[in-house]
C-alpha positions in Angstrom: -8.1 40.6 -9.9 -6.0 43.2 -11.6 -5.1 45.8 -9.1 -4.7 49.5 -9.9 -1.1 50.2 -10.8 1.1 51.4 -7.9 2.7 54.8 -8.2 6.0 54.2 -10.0 9.1 54.5 -8.0 11.1 57.7 -8.6 14.3 57.4 -6.6 16.2 55.7 -9.3 17.2 52.7 -7.3 18.1 50.1 -10.0 16.1 46.8 -9.9 18.5 43.9 -9.4 17.4 40.3 -9.9 19.1 37.0 -9.6 19.6 35.4 -13.0 19.8 31.6 -12.7 21.6 31.4 -16.0 24.5 33.5 -14.9 24.1 32.7 -11.2 24.5 36.3 -10.3 22.5 39.5 -9.4 22.0 41.6 -12.5 20.4 45.0 -13.1 17.2 44.6 -15.0 17.6 46.1 -18.4 14.5 45.6 -20.6 14.7 44.4 -24.1 12.2 47.0 -25.1 12.5 50.3 -23.3 9.8 51.0 -20.8 8.4 47.4 -21.1 8.7 44.2 -19.2 7.9 40.9 -20.9 7.6 37.9 -18.6 6.7 34.3 -19.1 5.9 31.9 -16.3 5.5 28.2 -16.5 2.0 27.4 -15.5 0.3 24.3 -14.1 -0.4 20.9 -15.7 -4.1 20.7 -15.2 -4.5 17.0 -14.3 -5.1 17.5 -10.7 -5.5 20.4 -8.1 -2.4 22.5 -7.5 -0.9 22.1 -4.0 0.4 25.1 -2.0 3.9 24.3 -3.1 2.9 24.8 -6.7 1.2 28.1 -5.8 4.3 29.5 -4.2 5.7 29.9 -7.8 2.7 32.1 -8.8 2.9 34.2 -5.6 6.6 34.8 -6.6 5.8 35.6 -10.2 3.0 37.9 -9.1 5.4 39.7 -6.7 7.8 40.1 -9.6 5.2 41.4 -11.9 3.9 43.9 -9.2 7.4 45.1 -8.7 7.9 45.7 -12.4 4.7 47.7 -12.4 5.8 49.6 -9.3 9.1 50.4 -11.1 7.2 52.0 -13.9 7.4 49.3 -16.6 4.5 48.3 -18.9 4.1 44.7 -17.9 3.1 41.9 -20.3 2.9 38.7 -18.3 2.1 35.3 -19.9 1.2 32.2 -17.9 0.6 28.9 -19.7 -1.8 26.2 -19.0 -0.4 22.7 -19.8 -3.3 20.5 -21.0 -1.2 18.2 -23.2 2.3 16.8 -23.4 3.5 16.8 -19.8 4.5 13.2 -18.9 4.2 11.5 -15.5 7.9 11.9 -15.1 9.4 15.4 -15.7 12.3 13.6 -17.5 10.2 12.7 -20.5 9.2 9.3 -19.3 5.8 7.7 -18.7 2.3 8.5 -19.8 0.8 11.9 -20.5 -0.5 13.2 -17.2 -3.9 14.3 -18.7 -4.3 11.1 -20.7 -3.5 9.0 -17.6 -6.0 11.0 -15.4 -8.7 10.7 -18.0 -8.2 6.9 -18.3 -8.2 6.4 -14.6 -11.4 8.4 -14.1 -13.2 7.4 -17.3 -13.8 11.0 -18.2 -13.1 13.2 -21.1 -9.7 14.7 -21.1 -11.2 18.0 -22.1 -13.5 18.0 -19.1 -10.6 17.1 -16.7 -8.5 20.0 -18.1 -11.4 22.4 -17.8 -12.2 21.4 -14.2 -8.6 21.7 -12.9 -7.9 24.9 -14.9 -10.9 26.5 -13.1 -9.7 25.2 -9.8 -6.3 26.7 -10.4 -7.9 30.0 -11.4 -9.9 30.0 -8.1 -6.6 29.6 -6.2 -5.1 32.5 -8.1 -8.0 34.7 -7.2 -7.9 33.5 -3.5 -4.2 34.5 -3.2 -4.8 37.9 -4.9 -2.6 37.0 -7.8 -3.1 39.5 -10.6 -4.5 38.3 -13.9 -1.7 38.0 -16.6 -2.0 39.6 -20.0 -2.5 36.1 -21.5 -3.4 32.7 -20.3 -1.9 30.6 -23.0 -3.5 27.2 -23.4 -1.1 24.6 -24.9 -3.7 22.9 -27.1 -4.5 26.2 -28.8 -0.9 26.3 -30.1 -0.4 22.8 -31.4 -0.3 23.9 -35.1 2.4 26.5 -34.2 4.3 23.7 -32.3 4.4 21.6 -35.4 5.7 24.5 -37.5 8.3 25.3 -34.8 9.4 21.6 -34.8 9.5 21.5 -38.6 11.8 24.6 -38.6 14.4 22.9 -36.4 14.0 19.2 -37.3 16.6 19.0 -40.1 19.5 20.4 -38.2 18.6 19.6 -34.6 16.3 16.5 -34.4 16.2 12.9 -35.4 13.3 10.4 -35.7 12.9 7.3 -33.7 10.0 4.8 -33.6 8.4 6.8 -30.8 8.6 10.2 -32.4 10.9 13.1 -33.0 13.8 13.7 -30.6 16.0 16.7 -30.1 19.8 16.2 -30.3 21.2 18.1 -27.3 24.7 17.9 -28.8 23.5 20.1 -31.7 23.4 23.3 -29.6 26.1 25.1 -27.6 26.6 24.5 -23.9 23.5 22.4 -23.4 22.3 22.3 -19.8 24.3 25.3 -18.5 21.3 26.5 -16.6 21.1 23.2 -14.6 24.9 22.8 -14.5 24.7 19.5 -16.3 28.0 17.6 -16.3 29.1 19.1 -13.0 28.7 18.1 -9.3 26.2 20.8 -8.8 23.9 19.7 -11.6 21.4 16.8 -11.8 19.6 15.2 -14.7 16.8 12.6 -14.8 16.6 11.0 -18.3 14.2 8.9 -20.2 16.0 5.6 -21.2 14.6 5.4 -24.7 16.3 2.9 -27.1 18.1 4.6 -30.0 18.6 8.0 -28.3 21.9 9.5 -29.4 22.6 11.0 -26.0 21.0 10.4 -22.6 19.7 14.0 -22.3 18.0 14.1 -25.7 14.3 14.7 -25.3 11.1 14.3 -27.2 9.8 17.1 -29.5 6.9 15.0 -30.8 5.6 11.8 -29.4 4.0 9.4 -31.9 1.0 7.5 -30.8 2.0 3.8 -30.7 0.5 1.5 -33.3 -2.8 0.1 -32.1 -3.3 2.8 -29.4 -5.2 6.0 -29.5 -5.2 9.2 -27.5 -8.0 11.6 -26.6 -5.6 14.4 -27.6 -3.6 13.7 -30.8 -2.9 15.5 -34.0 -1.4 14.7 -37.5 2.2 15.7 -38.0 5.1 14.9 -40.3 6.4 12.5 -37.7 3.1 10.6 -37.3 -0.1 11.1 -35.4 0.6 12.0 -31.8 1.1 14.9 -29.4 3.9 17.4 -28.7 6.5 17.0 -26.1 6.1 19.0 -22.9 9.1 21.3 -23.4 8.0 22.4 -26.9 4.9 24.3 -25.8 6.7 26.9 -23.6 9.2 27.8 -26.4 6.4 28.2 -28.9 4.0 30.2 -26.7 6.6 32.5 -25.2 8.0 33.3 -28.7 4.5 33.8 -30.1 3.2 36.1 -27.3 6.4 37.9 -26.2 8.9 37.5 -29.1 12.5 36.4 -28.7 14.4 37.6 -26.8 12.0 38.6 -24.0 12.9 39.8 -20.5 12.3 37.2 -17.8 11.3 33.5 -17.6 10.1 32.3 -14.3 9.4 28.9 -12.8 9.9 26.6 -9.8 13.5 25.4 -9.1 12.6 21.9 -10.3 12.2 23.4 -13.8 15.8 24.6 -13.7 17.1 21.0 -14.1 15.3 19.6 -17.2 12.4 21.7 -18.5 14.1 25.0 -18.8 17.4 23.7 -20.2 15.3 21.9 -22.9 13.4 25.1 -23.6 16.7 26.9 -24.0 18.0 24.3 -26.4 14.9 24.6 -28.6 15.2 28.4 -28.5 18.8 28.3 -29.5 18.0 26.0 -32.4 15.0 28.1 -33.6 16.9 31.4 -33.4 20.1 29.9 -34.9 22.1 31.5 -32.0 23.3 31.0 -28.5 20.4 33.1 -27.1 18.4 31.4 -24.4 15.2 33.1 -25.5 14.9 35.1 -22.2 17.4 37.5 -20.9 16.9 36.4 -17.4 15.8 33.1 -15.8 14.4 33.2 -12.3 13.4 30.4 -10.0 11.7 30.2 -6.7 12.8 27.5 -4.2 10.7 24.7 -2.8 8.0 24.8 -0.1 8.8 21.9 2.2 6.2 20.0 4.2 7.7 17.2 6.3 4.6 15.0 6.7 4.4 14.2 3.0 0.9 15.6 2.6 2.1 18.0 -0.2 2.2 15.1 -2.6 -0.8 14.7 -4.9 -0.7 11.0 -4.3 -1.2 11.3 -0.6 -5.0 11.8 -0.8 -6.0 15.0 1.1 -2.9 16.8 0.0 -2.2 20.4 0.9 -4.1 22.8 -1.4 -5.4 26.3 -0.9 -9.0 25.0 -0.3 -7.8 22.8 2.5 -6.2 25.9 4.2 -9.6 27.6 3.9 -11.4 24.5 5.2 -9.2 24.6 8.2 -10.1 28.2 8.9 -7.1 30.0 7.5 -7.5 32.9 5.1 -5.6 32.4 1.9 -3.9 35.7 2.2 -2.2 34.4 5.3 -0.4 31.9 3.0 0.5 34.7 0.7 2.1 36.5 3.6 3.8 33.3 4.7 5.5 33.2 1.2 6.5 36.8 1.4 8.2 36.4 4.8 10.8 34.3 3.1 13.0 35.2 0.2 11.8 33.6 -3.0 15.1 31.8 -3.4 15.1 30.4 0.1 13.5 27.0 1.0 10.3 27.6 3.0 9.0 25.1 5.4 5.2 24.7 5.9 3.5 23.8 9.2 0.1 24.7 10.6 1.8 26.6 13.4 3.9 28.3 10.8 0.8 29.5 9.0 -0.9 30.7 12.2 1.9 33.3 12.8 1.4 35.1 9.4 -2.4 35.0 9.9 -1.9 36.8 13.2 0.5 39.2 11.5 -2.0 39.8 8.8 -4.8 40.6 11.3 -2.6 43.2 13.0 -1.8 44.9 9.7 -5.5 45.0 8.7 -6.4 46.4 12.1 -3.7 49.1 11.8 -4.9 50.0 8.3 -8.6 50.2 9.3 -8.2 53.7 10.9 -7.1 55.3 7.6 -9.3 53.3 5.2 -11.8 56.1 4.7 -9.1 58.7 4.2 -8.3 60.1 0.7 -4.7 59.3 -0.3 -2.4 62.4 -0.3 1.1 62.8 -1.6 3.5 61.9 1.2 5.6 64.8 2.5 6.2 63.7 6.1 9.9 62.8 6.2 9.3 59.7 8.2 7.0 58.3 5.5 9.3 59.4 2.7 12.2 57.6 4.4 10.1 54.5 4.7 9.2 54.6 1.0 12.9 55.0 0.1 13.8 52.0 2.2 11.0 50.0 0.8 12.0 50.6 -2.8 15.6 49.6 -1.8 14.4 46.4 -0.3 12.1 45.4 -3.1 14.7 46.4 -5.7 17.2 44.1 -4.1 16.1 40.9 -5.7 12.5 41.2 -4.3 13.5 41.3 -0.6 9.9 41.0 0.6 10.9 40.0 4.2 12.4 43.4 4.7 9.6 45.1 2.7 7.1 43.6 5.1 8.7 45.0 8.1 8.7 48.5 6.5 5.0 48.1 5.7 4.4 47.3 9.3 6.4 50.3 10.4 4.2 52.5 8.2 1.0 50.9 9.4 1.9 51.3 13.1 2.9 55.0 12.7 1.0 57.3 15.0 0.2 61.0 15.0 0.6 61.3 11.2 -1.6 62.6 8.4 -4.2 59.9 7.5 -4.1 60.7 3.8 -0.3 60.5 3.5 -0.3 57.3 5.5 -3.0 55.8 3.3 -0.9 56.7 0.2 2.1 54.9 1.6 0.2 51.8 2.5 -1.4 51.7 -0.9 2.0 52.0 -2.6 3.6 49.2 -0.5 0.6 47.0 -0.6 0.3 47.3 -4.4 3.6 45.5 -4.5 2.9 42.9 -1.7 -0.7 42.2 -2.6 -2.2 41.7 0.9 -5.4 43.8 0.2 -4.9 45.7 3.5 -7.3 48.5 2.6 -10.1 46.3 1.2 -10.1 43.2 3.5 -11.6 43.6 6.9 -10.7 41.8 10.1 -14.1 40.1 10.0 -13.2 38.8 6.5 -10.1 37.1 8.0 -12.4 35.1 10.4 -12.9 32.0 8.1 -15.2 29.4 9.4 -13.5 26.0 9.6 -15.3 23.2 7.7 -15.2 21.1 10.9 -17.0 23.7 13.0 -20.0 22.4 14.8 -21.6 25.7 15.8 -23.0 28.5 13.6 -22.1 32.2 13.8 -25.7 32.9 14.8 -25.4 30.4 17.7 -22.2 32.0 18.8 -23.7 35.5 18.7 -26.7 34.2 20.8 -24.4 32.6 23.4 -22.3 35.8 23.6 -25.5 37.8 24.1 -26.5 35.5 27.0 -23.0 35.8 28.4 -23.2 39.6 28.3 -26.5 39.5 30.2 -24.9 37.2 32.8 -21.9 39.5 33.2 -24.2 42.5 33.6 -26.1 40.6 36.3 -22.7 39.7 37.9 -23.6 36.0 37.3 -19.9 35.1 36.7 -20.4 31.4 37.1 -22.9 31.3 34.2 -20.6 33.7 32.2 -17.6 31.4 32.7 -19.7 28.3 31.8 -20.8 29.9 28.5 -17.2 30.9 27.8 -16.1 27.4 28.4 -18.8 26.1 26.1 -17.6 28.3 23.3 -14.0 27.3 23.8 -15.0 23.6 23.6 -16.8 24.4 20.4 -13.6 25.9 18.9 -14.4 29.6 19.5 -12.2 32.1 21.2 -14.0 34.8 23.2 -12.3 38.2 23.0 -13.7 40.5 25.8 -13.3 44.1 25.1 -12.6 43.5 21.4 -15.1 45.0 18.9 -14.9 41.8 16.8 -16.1 39.8 19.9 -14.9 36.4 19.0 -12.7 34.4 16.6 -12.2 30.7 15.7 -9.6 28.9 17.6 -7.1 27.5 15.1 -4.3 25.1 15.8 -2.4 22.2 14.2 -4.7 19.8 12.4 
């Protein structure tokens, strides 16, 4: 899924990004000249990811594509959490993987493998580029133990349940989440003996008389690492401290990322947070409650496909809103970006076979300058999309130059405009009761009826197709499409 790099921007527009740690727009200044090192919190693979989860990876992918476009050598790491994440993000409850394995009477390793592969399928469907590394948490448990040993004496204390981090031992704990202010929030694990409510588990000891499918020996007893430890260890191992950008959903801003920062401070013996910038995408909101994984048929990418929506329509839906804005999902709201995507693909079809040529036409050059300004302004994809549409709709212009501009813009936005056809966007709903061959046969009969001026039969056949969920498009080379609506 790794796309060819986009031509790097050359107008010198500085890339400005919102740093959640300082709560301000900052110009991106790489730690290592010419490089961009990015770590993104990945999924906990105990269940399928829902589309709200996947918004975080569309955002991180857009960030990575922008860094590539701006000419940086990108090293992107996404972790896979297959151990340590408890059922409550605030360090309470059972390990999510252990709980799922017990409920389904399956091997925890099989569960992790199945849902990791399901997540990777969604990554592919949404045209999210492959990172430089998929870091698997269980591969780094020995490194986690060494990391914990290095900070244990000065920053941790032992309880019956394991090793806990003393949040008062580092400077300004929780500043990312604004703990201790009206703007911050904190959910805590009420464990007896904790020195402070916000203290969190570095290592969880397996209770006496119990066993886990995933457990390791450690100086604090046999057990498993805390959820927060893994990201500190893997980001340091693969990117080094400090690295450039750490991304995640806004929910991570309140507990997980402040705890990562505390660990990073302890390990580096400094006030450094580990990453220079911390970036967070806002929530995807779905009012019916079907986003929740406890709701049964919750909203996941495969469900969109089953309903007849191409997954790139969801990618475009995410791009229509700023990543820091809350985005509401509805089926009607998904239908509009699908229509928008179809129009873009149709507009790009005419120059698909052209050879890309350096843009010299002033109209195209101006669009590229505006596009770079938009994407450099904290990833303003909503404006960037309108500029892409302006370029795609431009008439009486050199095809090679137009192709080059669309390639450049689409390499950032990732909509595959020059490889996906309009027919590819016609996704068969799982509930469809008619086959494409049957549709084509009925359309052939209807064409014969129209040629014979038998309009009554023509109208009857059209009504039959409509009843079967098919939209007939007279005069359109595609001929027909599925009728999609709220489900």
